[in-house]
Backbone bond lengths (Angstrom), bond angles and torsions (degrees), N, CA, C in turn:
res aa  C-N    CA-C-N  psi(-1)  N-CA   C-N-CA  omega(-1)  CA-C   N-CA-C  phi
1 X - - - 1.469 - - 1.517 111.06 -
2 X 1.331 116.05 -42.22 1.474 120.04 179.48 1.517 110.47 -61.36
3 X 1.345 115.12 -39.03 1.467 119.51 178.83 1.516 110.97 -62.79
4 X 1.337 117.36 -43.32 1.458 122.01 179.34 1.527 110.51 -63.65
5 X 1.327 116.97 -40.17 1.459 120.87 178.67 1.519 111.04 -64.30
6 X 1.345 116.37 -40.86 1.467 121.17 178.54 1.515 111.06 -62.04
7 X 1.334 116.20 -42.54 1.469 120.30 179.77 1.521 110.43 -65.73
8 X 1.330 116.76 -39.68 1.464 120.40 179.08 1.518 110.66 -64.38
9 X 1.329 117.23 -41.83 1.463 120.59 177.84 1.517 111.58 -61.20
10 X 1.330 115.63 -40.85 1.456 121.24 179.51 1.526 110.09 -64.83
11 X 1.333 115.97 -44.08 1.463 120.11 178.34 1.521 111.22 -63.32
12 X 1.330 116.48 -36.61 1.466 120.49 177.88 1.524 110.78 -65.19
13 X 1.325 117.28 -39.56 1.469 120.45 178.55 1.528 110.29 -61.93
14 X 1.336 116.37 -40.82 1.463 120.65 179.49 1.532 110.44 -66.71
15 X 1.318 115.82 -45.96 1.463 120.37 -177.34 1.526 112.13 -67.18
16 X 1.312 116.97 -34.81 1.466 120.37 -174.88 1.526 114.05 -90.50
17 X 1.345 116.66 -24.68 1.465 117.88 -171.15 1.529 115.47 -130.29
18 X 1.322 118.32 -7.34 1.470 119.43 -176.33 1.525 111.85 -102.32
19 X 1.318 115.44 127.83 1.462 122.35 174.30 1.525 107.64 -108.91
20 X 1.317 116.88 127.93 1.457 120.21 -179.74 1.535 109.38 -93.60
21 X 1.326 115.19 134.37 1.463 122.41 175.34 1.508 107.25 -102.33
22 X 1.335 116.71 116.27 1.456 120.36 -178.68 1.526 109.61 -129.16
23 X 1.322 115.86 -177.47 1.459 120.41 -178.23 1.513 110.45 147.87
24 X 1.298 116.42 167.53 1.461 121.36 179.72 1.515 112.40 -70.62
25 X 1.329 115.62 169.89 1.460 121.09 178.73 1.529 110.23 -59.48
26 X 1.322 116.35 137.78 1.466 123.24 175.94 1.526 113.56 60.52
27 X 1.332 116.07 30.35 1.476 119.43 175.49 1.529 112.17 -99.41
28 X 1.334 117.37 0.73 1.456 119.05 173.58 1.517 116.63 104.57
29 X 1.331 118.06 16.88 1.476 120.51 -179.82 1.529 111.64 -58.51
30 X 1.330 115.89 -46.03 1.462 119.77 -176.12 1.518 112.27 -67.89
31 X 1.331 116.66 -32.28 1.468 120.48 176.95 1.525 109.30 -65.44
32 X 1.320 116.50 -45.36 1.466 120.99 178.14 1.526 110.32 -63.03
33 X 1.337 116.97 -42.41 1.461 120.88 179.05 1.530 110.84 -60.45
34 X 1.325 116.33 -41.48 1.469 120.43 178.71 1.522 111.10 -62.73
35 X 1.324 117.09 -40.10 1.468 120.77 178.42 1.521 111.09 -64.76
36 X 1.317 116.52 -39.54 1.464 120.61 179.49 1.528 110.63 -65.20
37 X 1.319 116.47 -39.34 1.468 119.59 177.56 1.526 110.66 -63.35
38 X 1.339 116.67 -40.07 1.464 120.39 178.77 1.530 111.39 -64.20
39 X 1.324 115.60 -26.89 1.466 120.11 177.54 1.533 111.99 -82.57
40 X 1.324 116.37 -0.87 1.456 120.13 175.30 1.518 115.85 98.72
41 X 1.334 117.10 9.21 1.464 120.42 -178.46 1.533 110.66 -96.07
42 X 1.313 115.26 146.66 1.467 120.62 173.34 1.524 108.84 -78.99
43 X 1.331 116.32 132.70 1.461 121.72 175.46 1.526 107.62 -126.91
44 X 1.311 116.83 117.99 1.464 121.69 175.21 1.529 107.67 -89.12
45 X 1.318 116.39 134.18 1.468 122.37 -175.54 1.531 109.38 -104.10
46 X 1.343 116.59 117.22 1.467 120.62 -179.38 1.523 111.62 -63.46
47 X 1.332 118.38 -33.18 1.466 120.78 178.72 1.526 110.76 -64.40
48 X 1.329 116.02 -39.34 1.456 119.69 177.49 1.528 110.47 -65.40
49 X 1.324 116.49 -41.53 1.464 119.73 177.13 1.529 110.69 -62.29
50 X 1.343 115.90 -38.72 1.471 120.09 179.68 1.524 111.27 -62.58
51 X 1.326 116.53 -34.32 1.471 119.76 177.16 1.532 110.57 -72.16
52 X 1.313 115.81 -36.63 1.467 119.82 -177.42 1.528 112.28 -69.40
53 X 1.340 117.43 -38.64 1.471 119.43 -173.58 1.523 113.19 -75.05
54 X 1.341 117.75 -8.83 1.473 119.82 177.05 1.528 111.53 -111.43
55 X 1.333 116.85 19.51 1.457 119.78 174.25 1.532 109.39 -69.31
56 X 1.344 116.83 155.15 1.472 119.66 179.57 1.522 112.16 -51.66
57 X 1.325 114.85 134.79 1.455 120.94 179.47 1.515 114.52 91.77
58 X 1.340 117.31 -10.70 1.466 119.35 -179.16 1.531 110.04 -84.20
59 X 1.331 117.85 145.98 1.473 121.09 -177.50 1.525 114.20 -57.27
60 X 1.331 117.50 -37.49 1.473 119.82 -177.75 1.519 111.54 -63.41
61 X 1.333 117.61 -36.44 1.461 120.38 178.88 1.523 110.57 -65.48
62 X 1.317 116.62 -41.49 1.460 120.91 177.98 1.532 110.48 -62.13
63 X 1.321 116.80 -41.32 1.469 120.96 -179.69 1.523 111.16 -66.58
64 X 1.338 117.00 -37.94 1.475 120.50 177.61 1.522 110.16 -64.79
65 X 1.327 116.82 -43.74 1.463 120.46 179.42 1.522 111.18 -62.01
66 X 1.338 116.29 -39.71 1.464 120.12 179.09 1.521 111.38 -68.54
67 X 1.345 116.88 -34.38 1.467 120.86 -176.67 1.524 113.14 -81.67
68 X 1.345 116.01 -34.48 1.476 119.02 -171.81 1.529 114.13 -118.97
69 X 1.320 117.89 -7.25 1.461 120.36 177.56 1.519 113.56 111.95
70 X 1.330 115.05 144.85 1.461 121.20 -178.63 1.521 112.96 -67.62
71 X 1.341 117.35 -17.58 1.470 119.38 -179.14 1.524 111.84 -70.04
72 X 1.338 117.69 -7.47 1.460 120.53 175.05 1.531 111.87 -81.51
73 X 1.316 116.67 -7.53 1.460 120.82 179.53 1.528 108.56 -100.24
74 X 1.326 117.02 121.85 1.458 122.05 179.21 1.532 110.65 -69.50
75 X 1.322 115.96 168.82 1.459 121.32 -179.08 1.524 112.16 -60.74
76 X 1.341 116.85 -28.68 1.470 120.00 179.43 1.528 112.67 -84.46
77 X 1.349 115.93 4.45 1.459 120.16 178.16 1.511 114.65 89.20
78 X 1.348 116.97 -4.21 1.459 121.10 -179.03 1.532 110.76 -83.60
79 X 1.313 115.79 152.09 1.459 122.17 176.86 1.524 110.30 -70.91
80 X 1.316 116.87 134.71 1.464 121.80 174.60 1.532 107.39 -84.00
81 X 1.314 115.13 92.14 1.463 120.85 -173.31 1.522 112.72 -65.33
82 X 1.310 116.60 -40.08 1.467 119.62 -176.97 1.527 110.89 -65.33
83 X 1.334 117.03 -39.26 1.470 120.38 179.13 1.536 110.28 -67.48
84 X 1.340 116.21 -41.28 1.461 119.76 178.01 1.523 110.96 -65.23
85 X 1.335 116.53 -39.79 1.465 120.92 179.23 1.534 110.73 -61.13
86 X 1.324 116.52 -40.63 1.469 120.25 178.97 1.525 111.17 -61.91
87 X 1.319 116.23 -38.60 1.464 120.60 -179.22 1.524 111.20 -65.89
88 X 1.323 117.06 -49.94 1.465 120.01 -173.39 1.529 112.60 -77.13
89 X 1.336 117.36 -23.73 1.468 119.51 178.70 1.518 112.14 -66.18
90 X 1.317 117.02 -30.01 1.466 119.75 -175.75 1.533 113.75 -106.24
91 X 1.331 117.24 2.80 1.462 120.60 -175.49 1.517 109.75 -141.29
92 X 1.336 117.35 106.26 1.460 121.64 -178.10 1.525 112.62 -62.48
93 X 1.333 116.58 -36.55 1.467 120.13 179.43 1.529 110.24 -64.38
94 X 1.331 115.95 -42.14 1.467 120.34 177.66 1.524 110.92 -64.74
95 X 1.318 116.36 -39.23 1.470 120.15 178.77 1.527 110.67 -62.53
96 X 1.328 116.41 -44.01 1.460 120.59 179.51 1.529 111.45 -64.94
97 X 1.332 116.12 -36.58 1.468 120.83 177.56 1.526 110.12 -64.65
98 X 1.339 116.33 -42.24 1.467 120.37 178.66 1.527 110.64 -65.56
99 X 1.327 116.67 -43.53 1.469 120.17 -179.78 1.527 111.09 -62.15
100 X 1.325 116.98 -35.75 1.469 120.53 179.16 1.527 111.48 -64.83
101 X 1.321 116.74 -25.40 1.464 121.36 176.34 1.524 110.40 -85.32
102 X 1.330 115.92 -46.38 1.458 120.98 -170.02 1.524 114.08 -76.31
103 X 1.322 118.48 -43.36 1.460 120.48 -173.53 1.539 113.14 -60.04
104 X 1.330 119.07 -46.95 1.472 117.83 177.24 1.531 112.30 -63.65
105 X 1.346 116.47 -37.43 1.467 120.00 -179.50 1.522 110.81 -65.33
106 X 1.325 116.33 -42.61 1.466 120.69 179.21 1.524 110.66 -66.68
107 X 1.337 117.01 -41.11 1.463 120.50 179.46 1.528 110.77 -62.21
108 X 1.323 116.74 -42.04 1.468 120.45 178.09 1.523 110.52 -63.76
109 X 1.342 116.48 -41.34 1.465 120.66 179.05 1.528 110.67 -65.43
110 X 1.326 116.76 -37.49 1.463 121.14 178.09 1.530 110.65 -64.07
111 X 1.323 116.49 -46.92 1.456 120.46 -179.94 1.530 110.84 -63.19
112 X 1.332 117.15 -36.61 1.465 120.70 177.48 1.523 110.73 -65.52
113 X 1.345 116.42 -39.82 1.473 120.41 178.87 1.522 110.57 -63.76
114 X 1.334 116.96 -40.60 1.464 121.18 177.81 1.523 110.31 -60.43
115 X 1.331 115.55 -44.42 1.468 120.18 -179.48 1.531 111.25 -68.33
116 X 1.338 116.48 -48.25 1.469 120.30 -174.36 1.525 112.42 -66.89
117 X 1.348 116.07 -33.95 1.460 119.31 -179.57 1.534 112.43 -90.91
118 X 1.352 115.06 1.06 1.465 121.33 178.53 1.539 111.18 53.24
119 X 1.328 114.54 49.28 1.467 120.13 -177.11 1.524 111.21 -82.32
120 X 1.322 114.93 161.09 1.460 121.00 -176.59 1.511 109.28 89.27
121 X 1.308 116.20 -133.58 1.467 121.69 177.51 1.533 111.42 52.57
122 X 1.326 115.56 45.69 1.465 119.68 174.36 1.510 115.35 103.98
123 X 1.337 118.57 -11.33 1.456 120.37 -178.96 1.522 110.82 -125.72
124 X 1.329 115.16 137.95 1.457 120.44 178.28 1.522 111.12 -63.05
125 X 1.331 115.68 146.62 1.460 121.67 166.19 1.523 107.24 -140.16
126 X 1.336 116.47 168.34 1.460 120.54 -170.58 1.532 111.29 -129.34
127 X 1.319 113.79 156.77 1.470 121.53 178.45 1.519 107.65 -132.77
128 X 1.315 116.40 117.84 1.465 121.34 179.05 1.528 108.52 -92.84
129 X 1.345 116.89 115.02 1.463 120.80 -175.40 1.524 110.67 -148.65
130 X 1.311 116.21 132.72 1.469 120.46 -178.74 1.525 112.09 -73.76
131 X 1.332 115.97 -43.29 1.462 120.54 -174.80 1.528 110.01 -103.40
132 X 1.303 115.62 103.64 1.466 121.71 178.44 1.521 109.17 -125.55
133 X 1.331 116.03 -60.03 1.468 120.00 178.45 1.530 110.64 -64.86
134 X 1.336 116.37 -35.73 1.460 120.82 -176.67 1.526 112.53 -62.61
135 X 1.328 116.46 -30.70 1.472 120.07 -178.29 1.527 112.06 -108.05
136 X 1.335 116.38 10.06 1.460 121.13 174.11 1.512 115.01 68.69
137 X 1.355 117.33 28.92 1.465 119.62 -177.04 1.524 113.24 -99.37
138 X 1.326 118.10 0.42 1.469 119.74 -177.79 1.532 113.85 -58.61
139 X 1.353 120.62 -31.95 1.471 118.34 179.64 1.528 114.01 -68.41
140 X 1.342 117.59 -11.83 1.465 119.97 -177.74 1.528 112.62 -72.85
141 X 1.350 116.74 -17.91 1.458 120.88 -169.74 1.531 112.80 -108.86
142 X 1.315 114.55 160.96 1.461 120.58 176.53 1.532 109.65 -60.13
143 X 1.323 116.40 -48.92 1.468 122.39 177.08 1.519 109.38 -150.06
144 X 1.331 115.24 160.63 1.459 122.02 171.56 1.528 108.27 -117.17
145 X 1.324 116.13 124.86 1.459 121.74 174.28 1.517 107.92 -109.67
146 X 1.314 117.39 134.99 1.459 120.86 -177.63 1.518 111.44 -120.32
147 X 1.331 115.63 130.12 1.460 121.04 173.20 1.521 108.52 -84.44
148 X 1.328 115.37 148.81 1.466 118.14 177.34 1.521 110.00 -152.78
149 X 1.327 114.24 158.40 1.461 122.54 174.40 1.523 106.07 -161.35
150 X 1.304 117.19 178.21 1.461 120.08 179.91 1.528 110.41 -71.75
151 X 1.317 116.40 157.02 1.461 120.95 177.89 1.529 110.65 -60.92
152 X 1.325 116.79 -36.81 1.458 120.31 179.75 1.530 111.14 -63.09
153 X 1.317 116.32 -38.84 1.470 119.98 177.04 1.523 110.49 -67.72
154 X 1.317 117.48 -39.08 1.465 120.56 175.35 1.531 110.59 -57.13
155 X 1.327 115.79 -45.55 1.467 120.80 -179.47 1.527 110.15 -61.25
156 X 1.323 116.63 -47.76 1.473 120.50 -179.09 1.521 111.57 -60.00
157 X 1.333 116.22 -44.09 1.473 120.03 -179.54 1.524 111.29 -65.56
158 X 1.333 116.48 -41.97 1.462 120.04 179.27 1.524 111.26 -63.50
159 X 1.316 116.52 -42.32 1.459 120.03 -179.49 1.528 111.16 -65.30
160 X 1.320 116.20 -38.34 1.461 120.25 -179.41 1.523 112.27 -66.05
161 X 1.320 117.16 -38.52 1.470 119.49 -174.33 1.519 113.76 -94.32
162 X 1.335 117.21 -22.10 1.467 119.23 -174.21 1.520 113.98 -121.63
163 X 1.330 117.38 -5.94 1.477 122.03 178.66 1.534 112.08 55.37
164 X 1.328 115.42 42.60 1.463 121.18 178.30 1.517 110.31 -94.12
165 X 1.327 116.29 161.23 1.460 120.01 173.60 1.524 108.89 -74.23
166 X 1.315 115.62 163.39 1.458 119.36 179.06 1.532 110.73 -59.48
167 X 1.332 116.77 -41.40 1.460 120.07 -178.86 1.519 111.42 -66.38
168 X 1.320 117.74 -38.64 1.468 120.47 176.65 1.526 110.93 -61.61
169 X 1.320 115.50 -41.01 1.465 119.89 177.94 1.526 110.97 -62.76
170 X 1.321 116.18 -44.81 1.465 120.62 179.47 1.529 110.99 -61.94
171 X 1.334 116.24 -39.74 1.470 120.09 179.63 1.529 110.27 -61.79
172 X 1.326 116.40 -42.07 1.471 120.89 179.97 1.525 110.49 -66.62
173 X 1.328 116.18 -47.34 1.466 121.00 -176.96 1.521 111.11 -63.74
174 X 1.323 116.50 -44.42 1.469 120.35 -173.98 1.527 113.22 -81.83
175 X 1.324 116.11 -5.84 1.466 119.53 172.98 1.527 110.76 -82.13
176 X 1.342 116.62 -9.73 1.459 121.90 -177.77 1.526 111.16 -105.83
177 X 1.325 115.43 167.06 1.453 120.27 169.98 1.527 107.72 -61.81
178 X 1.339 119.04 130.97 1.468 120.66 -178.67 1.527 112.48 -55.79
179 X 1.332 115.22 142.07 1.469 120.94 -177.83 1.530 111.05 -58.15
180 X 1.336 117.13 -36.23 1.459 120.68 -179.89 1.519 112.75 -64.81
181 X 1.326 116.51 -36.33 1.468 120.46 179.05 1.524 109.79 -70.87
182 X 1.340 116.68 -40.50 1.467 119.30 176.68 1.521 110.19 -60.29
183 X 1.328 115.93 -43.59 1.465 120.05 -179.59 1.528 110.77 -61.65
184 X 1.334 115.75 -40.37 1.467 119.82 -179.57 1.528 112.15 -65.43
185 X 1.332 116.89 -31.66 1.460 121.37 179.59 1.525 112.81 -78.67
186 X 1.333 116.57 -22.34 1.465 121.62 -173.06 1.520 112.21 -75.21
187 X 1.343 115.99 157.79 1.465 121.11 174.08 1.521 111.26 -68.15
188 X 1.344 115.00 -37.33 1.466 120.07 -179.36 1.527 108.87 -140.42
189 X 1.332 114.78 148.43 1.453 121.36 -176.02 1.526 110.24 -114.64
190 X 1.340 115.97 141.15 1.465 120.81 -179.18 1.526 108.74 -123.30
191 X 1.320 115.63 108.28 1.465 121.68 177.37 1.526 107.81 -79.49
192 X 1.330 116.78 117.98 1.465 119.74 -178.33 1.529 113.07 -98.89
193 X 1.313 116.74 7.19 1.475 119.64 174.86 1.530 109.06 -91.56
194 X 1.319 114.98 55.28 1.461 122.25 179.30 1.527 107.69 -134.46
195 X 1.315 116.52 176.58 1.462 119.81 174.03 1.523 108.90 -71.40
196 X 1.332 116.43 160.35 1.459 121.06 177.77 1.530 110.77 -58.67
197 X 1.325 115.99 -42.39 1.468 120.41 -179.42 1.523 110.86 -61.63
198 X 1.344 116.97 -43.50 1.468 120.71 179.31 1.523 110.80 -65.28
199 X 1.327 115.98 -40.61 1.461 120.05 -179.35 1.528 110.56 -64.58
200 X 1.322 116.19 -43.24 1.470 119.85 177.81 1.528 111.56 -60.37
201 X 1.319 115.79 -41.34 1.460 120.05 179.47 1.533 110.65 -65.77
202 X 1.323 116.05 -40.53 1.459 120.45 178.72 1.535 111.14 -62.64
203 X 1.335 116.26 -40.43 1.470 120.29 178.72 1.531 110.24 -63.41
204 X 1.317 116.90 -44.95 1.465 120.60 179.42 1.532 110.49 -61.12
205 X 1.321 117.28 -39.51 1.466 120.99 179.82 1.535 110.91 -67.37
206 X 1.346 116.63 -37.79 1.459 119.46 178.27 1.527 111.01 -63.71
207 X 1.327 115.76 -41.44 1.468 118.74 179.87 1.528 110.41 -65.26
208 X 1.319 117.44 -40.96 1.458 120.92 178.02 1.528 110.58 -61.08
209 X 1.318 115.13 -39.21 1.473 120.56 -178.77 1.516 111.92 -65.95
């Protein structure tokens, strides 16, 4: 019973005090997260949690090896991310199998971070996560804020940071829920095709609201 009460309290902290920052690839989520940190808010990064849950010895890594083969594990025990990415990019069934392993592991890690860092309790905190609407987790949070920009800007940003071809960028972008649809589903929208100063001001206004 005590365990159930603890979990309920944790869920209440997330529902009452956590705002999730979501959006398509290269729409500016990390820039917004960085601004929020500068304003003194805690931001948990789902990508960082995803890296942590597949470290050697973690259950999710064992499940991935069992599902996709031991050859995905490097000699040092680390997951070969690029090889796994190639598999799931071209196979929807494989992608769904990976998500079934990763999403629960990341959610558990997120809830542990909330508990360990004693987040909530009267102060807002944030969660930066790409997949929220896609996995039906948006009702768990106080609000969902979505970053957005034009597809052309997404392509330019992806090419600058990852040195991909235009077609590779398009394949990545169009494999996801469109940024415009995410923005439409969100409680609040954040246009990142502005100056840094304007974006910072917009973030401050959203928090005040």
